[in-house]
Backbone as ProteinMPNN parsed JSONL, in Angstrom:
{"seq_chain_A": "MAEKKSAKELFKDYVPEIMTYDPATESGKTAITPTSHLSEEERLRDDLIRLKTKEEAEKAAGGRNIEELLQNYVPEVMYYDPQVDGGDEHLIREELLSEKERLKDVITRLKQKNRGDRKVRR", "coords_chain_A": {"N_chain_A": [[-29.364, -31.765, 19.682], [-26.074, -32.1, 20.207], [-24.79, -33.827, 22.68], [-22.563, -33.791, 25.873], [-19.302, -34.852, 26.273], [-17.178, -36.585, 27.881], [-13.287, -35.822, 28.648], [-12.347, -38.47, 29.013], [-14.387, -40.298, 27.196], [-13.968, -39.806, 25.093], [-11.379, -40.375, 24.263], [-11.045, -42.676, 24.791], [-10.321, -44.795, 23.05], [-8.315, -44.117, 21.648], [-4.573, -44.345, 20.88], [-1.651, -43.792, 21.14], [0.351, -42.936, 19.32], [4.074, -44.46, 18.561], [6.808, -42.772, 18.177], [10.214, -42.726, 16.873], [13.326, -41.777, 16.677], [15.668, -41.037, 13.895], [18.374, -39.878, 13.179], [19.394, -40.021, 10.103], [17.406, -40.808, 8.927], [15.898, -38.014, 9.651], [17.761, -35.989, 8.616], [17.233, -36.109, 5.73], [18.411, -37.614, 4.023], [17.399, -40.64, 3.785], [14.439, -42.255, 3.037], [11.5, -41.763, 4.375], [9.137, -44.177, 5.286], [6.121, -44.772, 6.289], [5.756, -45.878, 9.991], [3.112, -47.402, 10.447], [0.337, -48.686, 8.459], [-2.019, -48.169, 6.709], [-5.333, -49.773, 6.473], [-6.585, -51.635, 4.164], [-9.516, -50.456, 2.906], [-9.543, -48.247, 4.597], [-7.915, -46.771, 3.166], [-9.416, -46.941, 0.693], [-11.545, -45.498, 2.047], [-10.411, -42.931, 2.258], [-9.245, -42.184, 0.187], [-12.127, -41.574, -1.368], [-12.876, -39.684, -0.526], [-11.128, -37.654, -1.181], [-11.403, -37.807, -3.78], [-14.26, -37.025, -3.62], [-13.989, -34.243, -3.162], [-12.505, -33.815, -4.742], [-14.06, -33.206, -6.995], [-16.24, -31.583, -6.217], [-15.176, -29.205, -6.146], [-13.973, -28.475, -8.541], [-16.688, -28.668, -9.648], [-17.655, -26.115, -8.808], [-15.993, -24.646, -9.976], [-16.572, -24.446, -12.436], [-15.244, -26.976, -14.329], [-12.728, -25.919, -14.577], [-9.382, -25.052, -14.518], [-7.181, -23.27, -11.981], [-5.287, -21.192, -13.492], [-7.038, -20.87, -15.618], [-8.883, -19.669, -14.618], [-8.638, -17.485, -13.497], [-6.699, -15.587, -14.926], [-7.991, -13.593, -16.301], [-8.407, -11.66, -14.055], [-8.369, -8.981, -12.764], [-6.739, -6.697, -10.122], [-8.235, -5.08, -7.529], [-8.367, -1.65, -6.776], [-7.838, -0.572, -4.197], [-8.354, 2.448, -1.854], [-6.594, 4.179, 0.853], [-8.815, 5.325, 3.719], [-8.991, 7.039, 6.484], [-11.212, 7.549, 8.595], [-12.096, 4.927, 8.288], [-10.35, 3.048, 8.094], [-8.882, 3.918, 10.921], [-7.119, 5.367, 11.245], [-5.63, 7.278, 12.79], [-3.71, 5.487, 15.242], [-0.805, 5.849, 13.981], [-0.786, 8.373, 15.065], [-0.524, 8.172, 17.418], [0.698, 6.299, 18.22], [3.467, 7.625, 17.622], [3.246, 9.748, 18.648], [3.605, 8.811, 21.785], [6.195, 7.667, 21.443], [7.681, 10.185, 21.066], [7.085, 11.051, 23.754], [8.364, 9.843, 25.15], [11.221, 9.438, 24.548], [11.83, 12.473, 24.997], [11.549, 12.012, 27.906], [13.726, 10.004, 27.947], [15.535, 12.108, 27.832], [15.301, 14.014, 29.75], [16.028, 12.638, 32.202], [18.554, 11.73, 31.444], [19.294, 13.888, 31.948], [18.925, 14.804, 34.577], [20.902, 12.574, 35.739], [23.426, 13.488, 35.142], [23.694, 15.646, 36.542], [23.208, 14.873, 38.841], [25.012, 13.415, 39.261], [27.564, 15.26, 38.931], [30.876, 16.073, 39.366], [32.524, 13.861, 38.684], [33.648, 10.506, 37.888], [32.086, 8.359, 36.097], [32.818, 5.012, 37.042], [33.06, 1.663, 35.167]], "CA_chain_A": [[-27.947, -30.815, 20.128], [-25.065, -33.281, 20.991], [-24.513, -34.365, 24.38], [-21.508, -33.758, 26.367], [-18.543, -36.165, 26.559], [-15.666, -36.074, 29.248], [-12.136, -36.102, 27.855], [-11.813, -40.044, 29.105], [-14.835, -41.025, 26.492], [-13.662, -39.067, 23.69], [-10.261, -40.659, 24.267], [-10.718, -44.3, 25.164], [-9.688, -45.642, 21.777], [-7.016, -43.664, 21.456], [-3.504, -45.249, 20.976], [-0.633, -42.676, 20.65], [2.402, -43.965, 17.995], [5.62, -44.278, 18.771], [7.708, -42.647, 17.452], [11.33, -43.135, 17.27], [13.881, -40.315, 16.418], [16.661, -41.598, 13.527], [18.87, -38.572, 12.332], [19.814, -40.585, 8.811], [16.028, -39.87, 7.96], [15.707, -36.385, 9.77], [18.473, -35.153, 7.573], [16.965, -36.215, 4.489], [18.955, -39.141, 3.651], [16.25, -42.203, 3.517], [13.395, -41.926, 2.686], [10.612, -42.162, 4.842], [8.268, -45.003, 5.739], [5.612, -44.812, 7.653], [4.888, -47.332, 10.964], [1.805, -47.801, 10.284], [-0.393, -48.171, 7.339], [-3.753, -47.875, 6.783], [-6.187, -50.998, 5.883], [-7.48, -51.619, 2.386], [-10.633, -49.69, 3.551], [-9.47, -46.83, 5.019], [-7.056, -46.571, 2.019], [-10.107, -46.565, -0.164], [-12.611, -44.586, 2.529], [-10.095, -41.684, 2.188], [-9.437, -41.769, -1.741], [-13.028, -41.5, -2.028], [-12.907, -38.666, 0.196], [-10.334, -37.099, -1.816], [-12.33, -37.555, -5.139], [-15.357, -35.643, -3.661], [-13.864, -32.914, -2.574], [-11.78, -32.59, -5.859], [-14.924, -33.095, -8.14], [-16.542, -30.36, -5.868], [-13.787, -27.984, -6.689], [-13.948, -29.067, -10.582], [-18.262, -28.318, -10.049], [-18.073, -24.87, -8.275], [-15.038, -23.786, -10.611], [-16.941, -24.596, -13.458], [-14.243, -28.122, -14.362], [-12.145, -24.96, -14.811], [-8.029, -25.071, -13.583], [-6.661, -22.47, -11.478], [-4.593, -20.23, -14.296], [-8.328, -20.18, -16.455], [-10.236, -18.761, -13.586], [-7.597, -16.087, -12.748], [-6.852, -15.032, -16.402], [-8.654, -11.909, -16.581], [-8.145, -11.294, -12.646], [-7.63, -7.182, -12.343], [-6.961, -6.182, -8.907], [-9.217, -3.563, -7.603], [-7.353, -0.971, -6.066], [-8.486, 0.33, -2.714], [-7.937, 3.369, -1.336], [-6.682, 4.641, 1.972], [-9.842, 6.077, 4.55], [-8.268, 7.328, 8.11], [-11.955, 7.06, 9.21], [-12.372, 3.458, 8.611], [-9.207, 2.7, 8.964], [-8.482, 3.901, 12.437], [-5.894, 6.056, 10.987], [-4.834, 7.633, 13.761], [-3.031, 4.711, 15.482], [0.391, 5.859, 14.252], [-0.14, 9.174, 15.455], [-0.686, 7.511, 18.925], [2.592, 5.753, 18.258], [3.887, 8.817, 17.421], [2.516, 10.753, 19.934], [3.863, 7.649, 22.482], [7.971, 7.684, 20.907], [8.131, 11.489, 21.509], [7.477, 11.417, 25.023], [9.78, 8.641, 25.393], [12.528, 10.38, 23.818], [11.798, 13.367, 25.372], [11.582, 11.503, 29.452], [14.743, 9.967, 28.312], [16.542, 13.313, 28.143], [15.36, 14.502, 30.848], [16.331, 11.409, 32.543], [20.092, 11.366, 31.393], [20.092, 15.378, 31.876], [18.996, 14.978, 35.885], [21.73, 11.809, 36.195], [24.198, 13.911, 35.191], [23.148, 16.839, 37.001], [23.469, 14.495, 40.241], [26.772, 12.791, 38.888], [28.139, 16.068, 39.0], [32.165, 16.225, 38.549], [32.57, 12.62, 39.404], [33.628, 10.145, 36.712], [31.352, 7.132, 36.413], [33.607, 3.502, 36.659], [32.559, 0.5, 34.111]], "C_chain_A": [[-26.996, -32.138, 20.826], [-25.393, -33.335, 22.338], [-23.098, -34.115, 24.34], [-20.801, -34.92, 26.579], [-17.468, -35.941, 27.34], [-14.571, -36.516, 28.134], [-11.869, -38.179, 27.364], [-12.547, -41.049, 27.922], [-14.362, -41.143, 25.645], [-12.08, -39.883, 23.382], [-9.866, -42.044, 24.743], [-9.991, -44.888, 24.228], [-8.809, -45.495, 21.072], [-5.55, -44.574, 21.901], [-2.66, -44.363, 20.498], [0.31, -43.588, 19.447], [3.031, -43.55, 19.149], [6.296, -43.937, 17.858], [9.835, -42.318, 17.727], [12.454, -41.761, 15.865], [15.238, -41.169, 15.441], [17.234, -40.177, 12.792], [19.292, -38.952, 10.806], [18.109, -40.27, 8.38], [15.855, -38.34, 7.58], [16.466, -35.637, 8.895], [18.019, -35.324, 6.464], [17.387, -37.351, 3.833], [18.682, -40.588, 2.976], [15.497, -41.515, 3.233], [12.166, -42.293, 3.319], [9.348, -42.796, 4.556], [7.344, -45.094, 6.661], [4.884, -45.801, 8.557], [4.071, -47.745, 10.356], [0.509, -47.281, 9.21], [-1.855, -48.797, 7.885], [-4.221, -49.102, 5.991], [-6.748, -50.781, 4.368], [-8.442, -50.535, 2.138], [-10.579, -48.689, 4.048], [-9.331, -46.007, 4.295], [-8.552, -45.849, 1.01], [-11.267, -45.595, 0.349], [-11.778, -42.718, 2.044], [-9.943, -41.333, 0.762], [-11.096, -41.594, -2.153], [-13.2, -39.78, -1.439], [-12.351, -37.304, -0.757], [-10.894, -36.558, -3.168], [-13.492, -36.816, -5.001], [-14.952, -34.64, -3.306], [-13.317, -32.477, -4.138], [-13.062, -32.225, -6.596], [-16.177, -32.165, -7.378], [-16.163, -29.353, -6.364], [-14.174, -27.821, -7.651], [-15.247, -28.157, -10.127], [-18.164, -26.869, -10.093], [-16.868, -24.228, -9.105], [-15.296, -23.875, -12.153], [-16.283, -25.675, -14.293], [-13.317, -26.797, -14.912], [-10.323, -24.792, -14.133], [-8.269, -23.336, -13.196], [-6.584, -20.556, -12.488], [-5.917, -20.039, -15.389], [-8.747, -18.986, -15.571], [-9.221, -17.044, -13.165], [-7.044, -14.955, -14.444], [-6.995, -13.804, -16.396], [-8.719, -11.557, -15.515], [-7.751, -9.793, -13.292], [-8.003, -6.448, -10.995], [-7.891, -5.258, -8.641], [-8.025, -2.8, -6.613], [-8.393, -0.351, -5.294], [-7.681, 1.317, -1.937], [-7.921, 3.777, 0.181], [-7.841, 5.772, 2.713], [-9.448, 6.041, 6.023], [-9.665, 6.797, 9.191], [-12.693, 5.808, 9.25], [-11.711, 2.9, 9.127], [-8.631, 2.517, 9.96], [-7.107, 4.359, 11.944], [-4.993, 6.944, 11.72], [-4.06, 6.839, 15.21], [-1.975, 5.004, 15.476], [0.705, 6.968, 14.62], [-0.259, 9.341, 17.097], [0.686, 7.384, 19.288], [3.214, 7.102, 18.864], [4.215, 9.688, 19.039], [3.834, 10.088, 21.48], [5.865, 7.802, 22.415], [8.636, 8.803, 21.373], [8.177, 11.661, 22.819], [8.708, 10.578, 25.412], [11.272, 9.308, 25.157], [12.685, 11.171, 24.948], [12.49, 13.169, 27.734], [13.194, 11.2, 29.379], [16.114, 11.022, 28.424], [15.977, 14.064, 29.181], [16.04, 14.059, 32.365], [17.721, 11.599, 32.613], [20.528, 13.034, 32.227], [20.24, 15.348, 33.903], [20.511, 13.698, 36.481], [22.809, 12.197, 35.977], [24.691, 15.429, 35.797], [23.501, 16.124, 38.596], [24.746, 14.302, 40.171], [27.859, 14.307, 38.844], [29.48, 16.095, 38.545], [33.194, 14.616, 38.784], [32.719, 11.762, 38.488], [33.088, 8.696, 37.098], [32.269, 5.928, 35.688], [32.793, 2.505, 36.131], [33.134, -0.473, 34.562]], "O_chain_A": [[-27.298, -32.89, 21.753], [-26.347, -32.786, 22.891], [-22.414, -34.143, 23.317], [-21.362, -35.937, 26.989], [-16.908, -34.846, 27.285], [-14.742, -37.224, 27.142], [-11.535, -38.833, 26.376], [-12.031, -42.102, 27.547], [-14.137, -42.237, 25.127], [-11.704, -39.936, 22.211], [-8.739, -42.46, 25.012], [-8.99, -45.521, 24.564], [-8.394, -46.203, 20.154], [-5.424, -45.269, 22.909], [-2.85, -44.044, 19.324], [0.656, -44.714, 19.089], [2.83, -42.825, 20.124], [6.469, -44.573, 16.818], [10.409, -41.78, 18.674], [12.243, -41.244, 14.768], [15.895, -41.958, 16.121], [16.575, -39.536, 11.974], [19.584, -37.929, 10.187], [17.812, -39.468, 7.494], [15.747, -37.676, 6.548], [15.952, -34.647, 8.373], [18.474, -34.412, 5.773], [16.636, -37.992, 3.098], [19.268, -41.308, 2.168], [15.615, -40.295, 3.121], [11.637, -43.27, 2.789], [8.52, -42.281, 3.804], [7.626, -45.46, 7.802], [3.856, -46.413, 8.269], [4.344, -48.64, 9.556], [-0.059, -46.196, 9.092], [-2.405, -49.427, 8.788], [-3.62, -49.455, 4.977], [-7.209, -49.813, 3.764], [-8.23, -49.731, 1.23], [-11.603, -48.006, 4.039], [-9.912, -44.923, 4.232], [-8.705, -44.664, 0.711], [-11.928, -44.947, -0.463], [-12.365, -41.704, 1.668], [-10.444, -40.337, 0.242], [-11.306, -41.472, -3.36], [-13.67, -38.874, -2.128], [-12.967, -36.262, -0.976], [-10.9, -35.402, -3.59], [-13.883, -36.062, -5.892], [-15.869, -33.864, -3.036], [-13.496, -31.39, -4.689], [-13.239, -31.034, -6.855], [-17.177, -32.051, -8.087], [-16.874, -28.611, -7.041], [-14.897, -26.834, -7.787], [-15.06, -26.941, -10.169], [-18.478, -26.268, -11.12], [-16.76, -23.032, -8.833], [-14.483, -23.494, -12.996], [-16.725, -25.485, -15.426], [-13.323, -26.867, -16.141], [-10.302, -24.268, -13.019], [-9.013, -22.492, -13.695], [-7.194, -19.492, -12.386], [-5.849, -19.01, -16.062], [-8.882, -17.783, -15.796], [-9.415, -15.935, -12.667], [-7.181, -13.751, -14.662], [-6.075, -12.991, -16.491], [-9.426, -10.558, -15.653], [-6.927, -9.617, -14.189], [-9.038, -5.838, -10.727], [-8.37, -4.61, -9.572], [-7.113, -3.296, -5.952], [-9.447, 0.196, -5.619], [-6.569, 1.089, -1.459], [-8.98, 3.768, 0.81], [-7.806, 6.95, 2.357], [-9.604, 5.014, 6.684], [-9.545, 6.049, 10.161], [-13.652, 5.57, 9.985], [-11.859, 2.297, 10.189], [-7.979, 1.512, 10.244], [-6.082, 3.745, 12.241], [-3.864, 7.287, 11.368], [-3.846, 7.55, 16.193], [-1.41, 4.785, 16.547], [1.9, 7.245, 14.724], [-0.12, 10.352, 17.786], [1.466, 7.907, 20.084], [3.389, 7.498, 20.017], [5.016, 9.978, 19.928], [4.684, 10.808, 22.005], [6.572, 8.024, 23.398], [9.739, 8.782, 21.92], [9.108, 12.317, 23.286], [9.789, 10.879, 25.919], [12.192, 9.487, 25.956], [13.461, 10.841, 25.846], [13.281, 13.779, 28.454], [13.981, 11.703, 30.18], [17.237, 10.833, 28.891], [16.636, 15.094, 29.324], [16.417, 14.769, 33.297], [18.225, 11.652, 33.734], [21.559, 13.323, 32.835], [21.247, 15.717, 34.508], [21.08, 13.959, 37.542], [23.656, 11.467, 36.492], [25.705, 16.087, 35.566], [24.025, 16.834, 39.455], [25.569, 14.886, 40.875], [29.06, 14.084, 38.692], [29.572, 16.142, 37.319], [34.402, 14.543, 39.007], [31.765, 11.953, 37.735], [33.459, 8.017, 38.055], [32.482, 5.761, 34.487], [31.684, 2.426, 36.658], [33.003, -1.572, 34.025]]}, "name": "protein", "num_of_chains": 1, "seq": "MAEKKSAKELFKDYVPEIMTYDPATESGKTAITPTSHLSEEERLRDDLIRLKTKEEAEKAAGGRNIEELLQNYVPEVMYYDPQVDGGDEHLIREELLSEKERLKDVITRLKQKNRGDRKVRR"}
């Protein structure tokens, strides 16, 4: 089991990257150049990781690309079952909305009755 470390221990070597805002870069008129460059060792390590994951993906797919894998794909027809899919939720919503409409009408009638012959000024 791994030992628990505090946030100070976890982030003691962290150095935040200084971000500068350049409107020309943000609008896409100039190419974005990274401010921090990877060392050759880090670049090789990243390339190796990418290569290994690509090889594993190709091995899992049998060396075929996505078009070949999906060429004979036929989507399965799925049927709606209210007991499995929780089909009564829309009924509860409809009940609540109809009750809301009914209460709005009741309140409107009560306000009109209370107001009587007076005009509303806005």
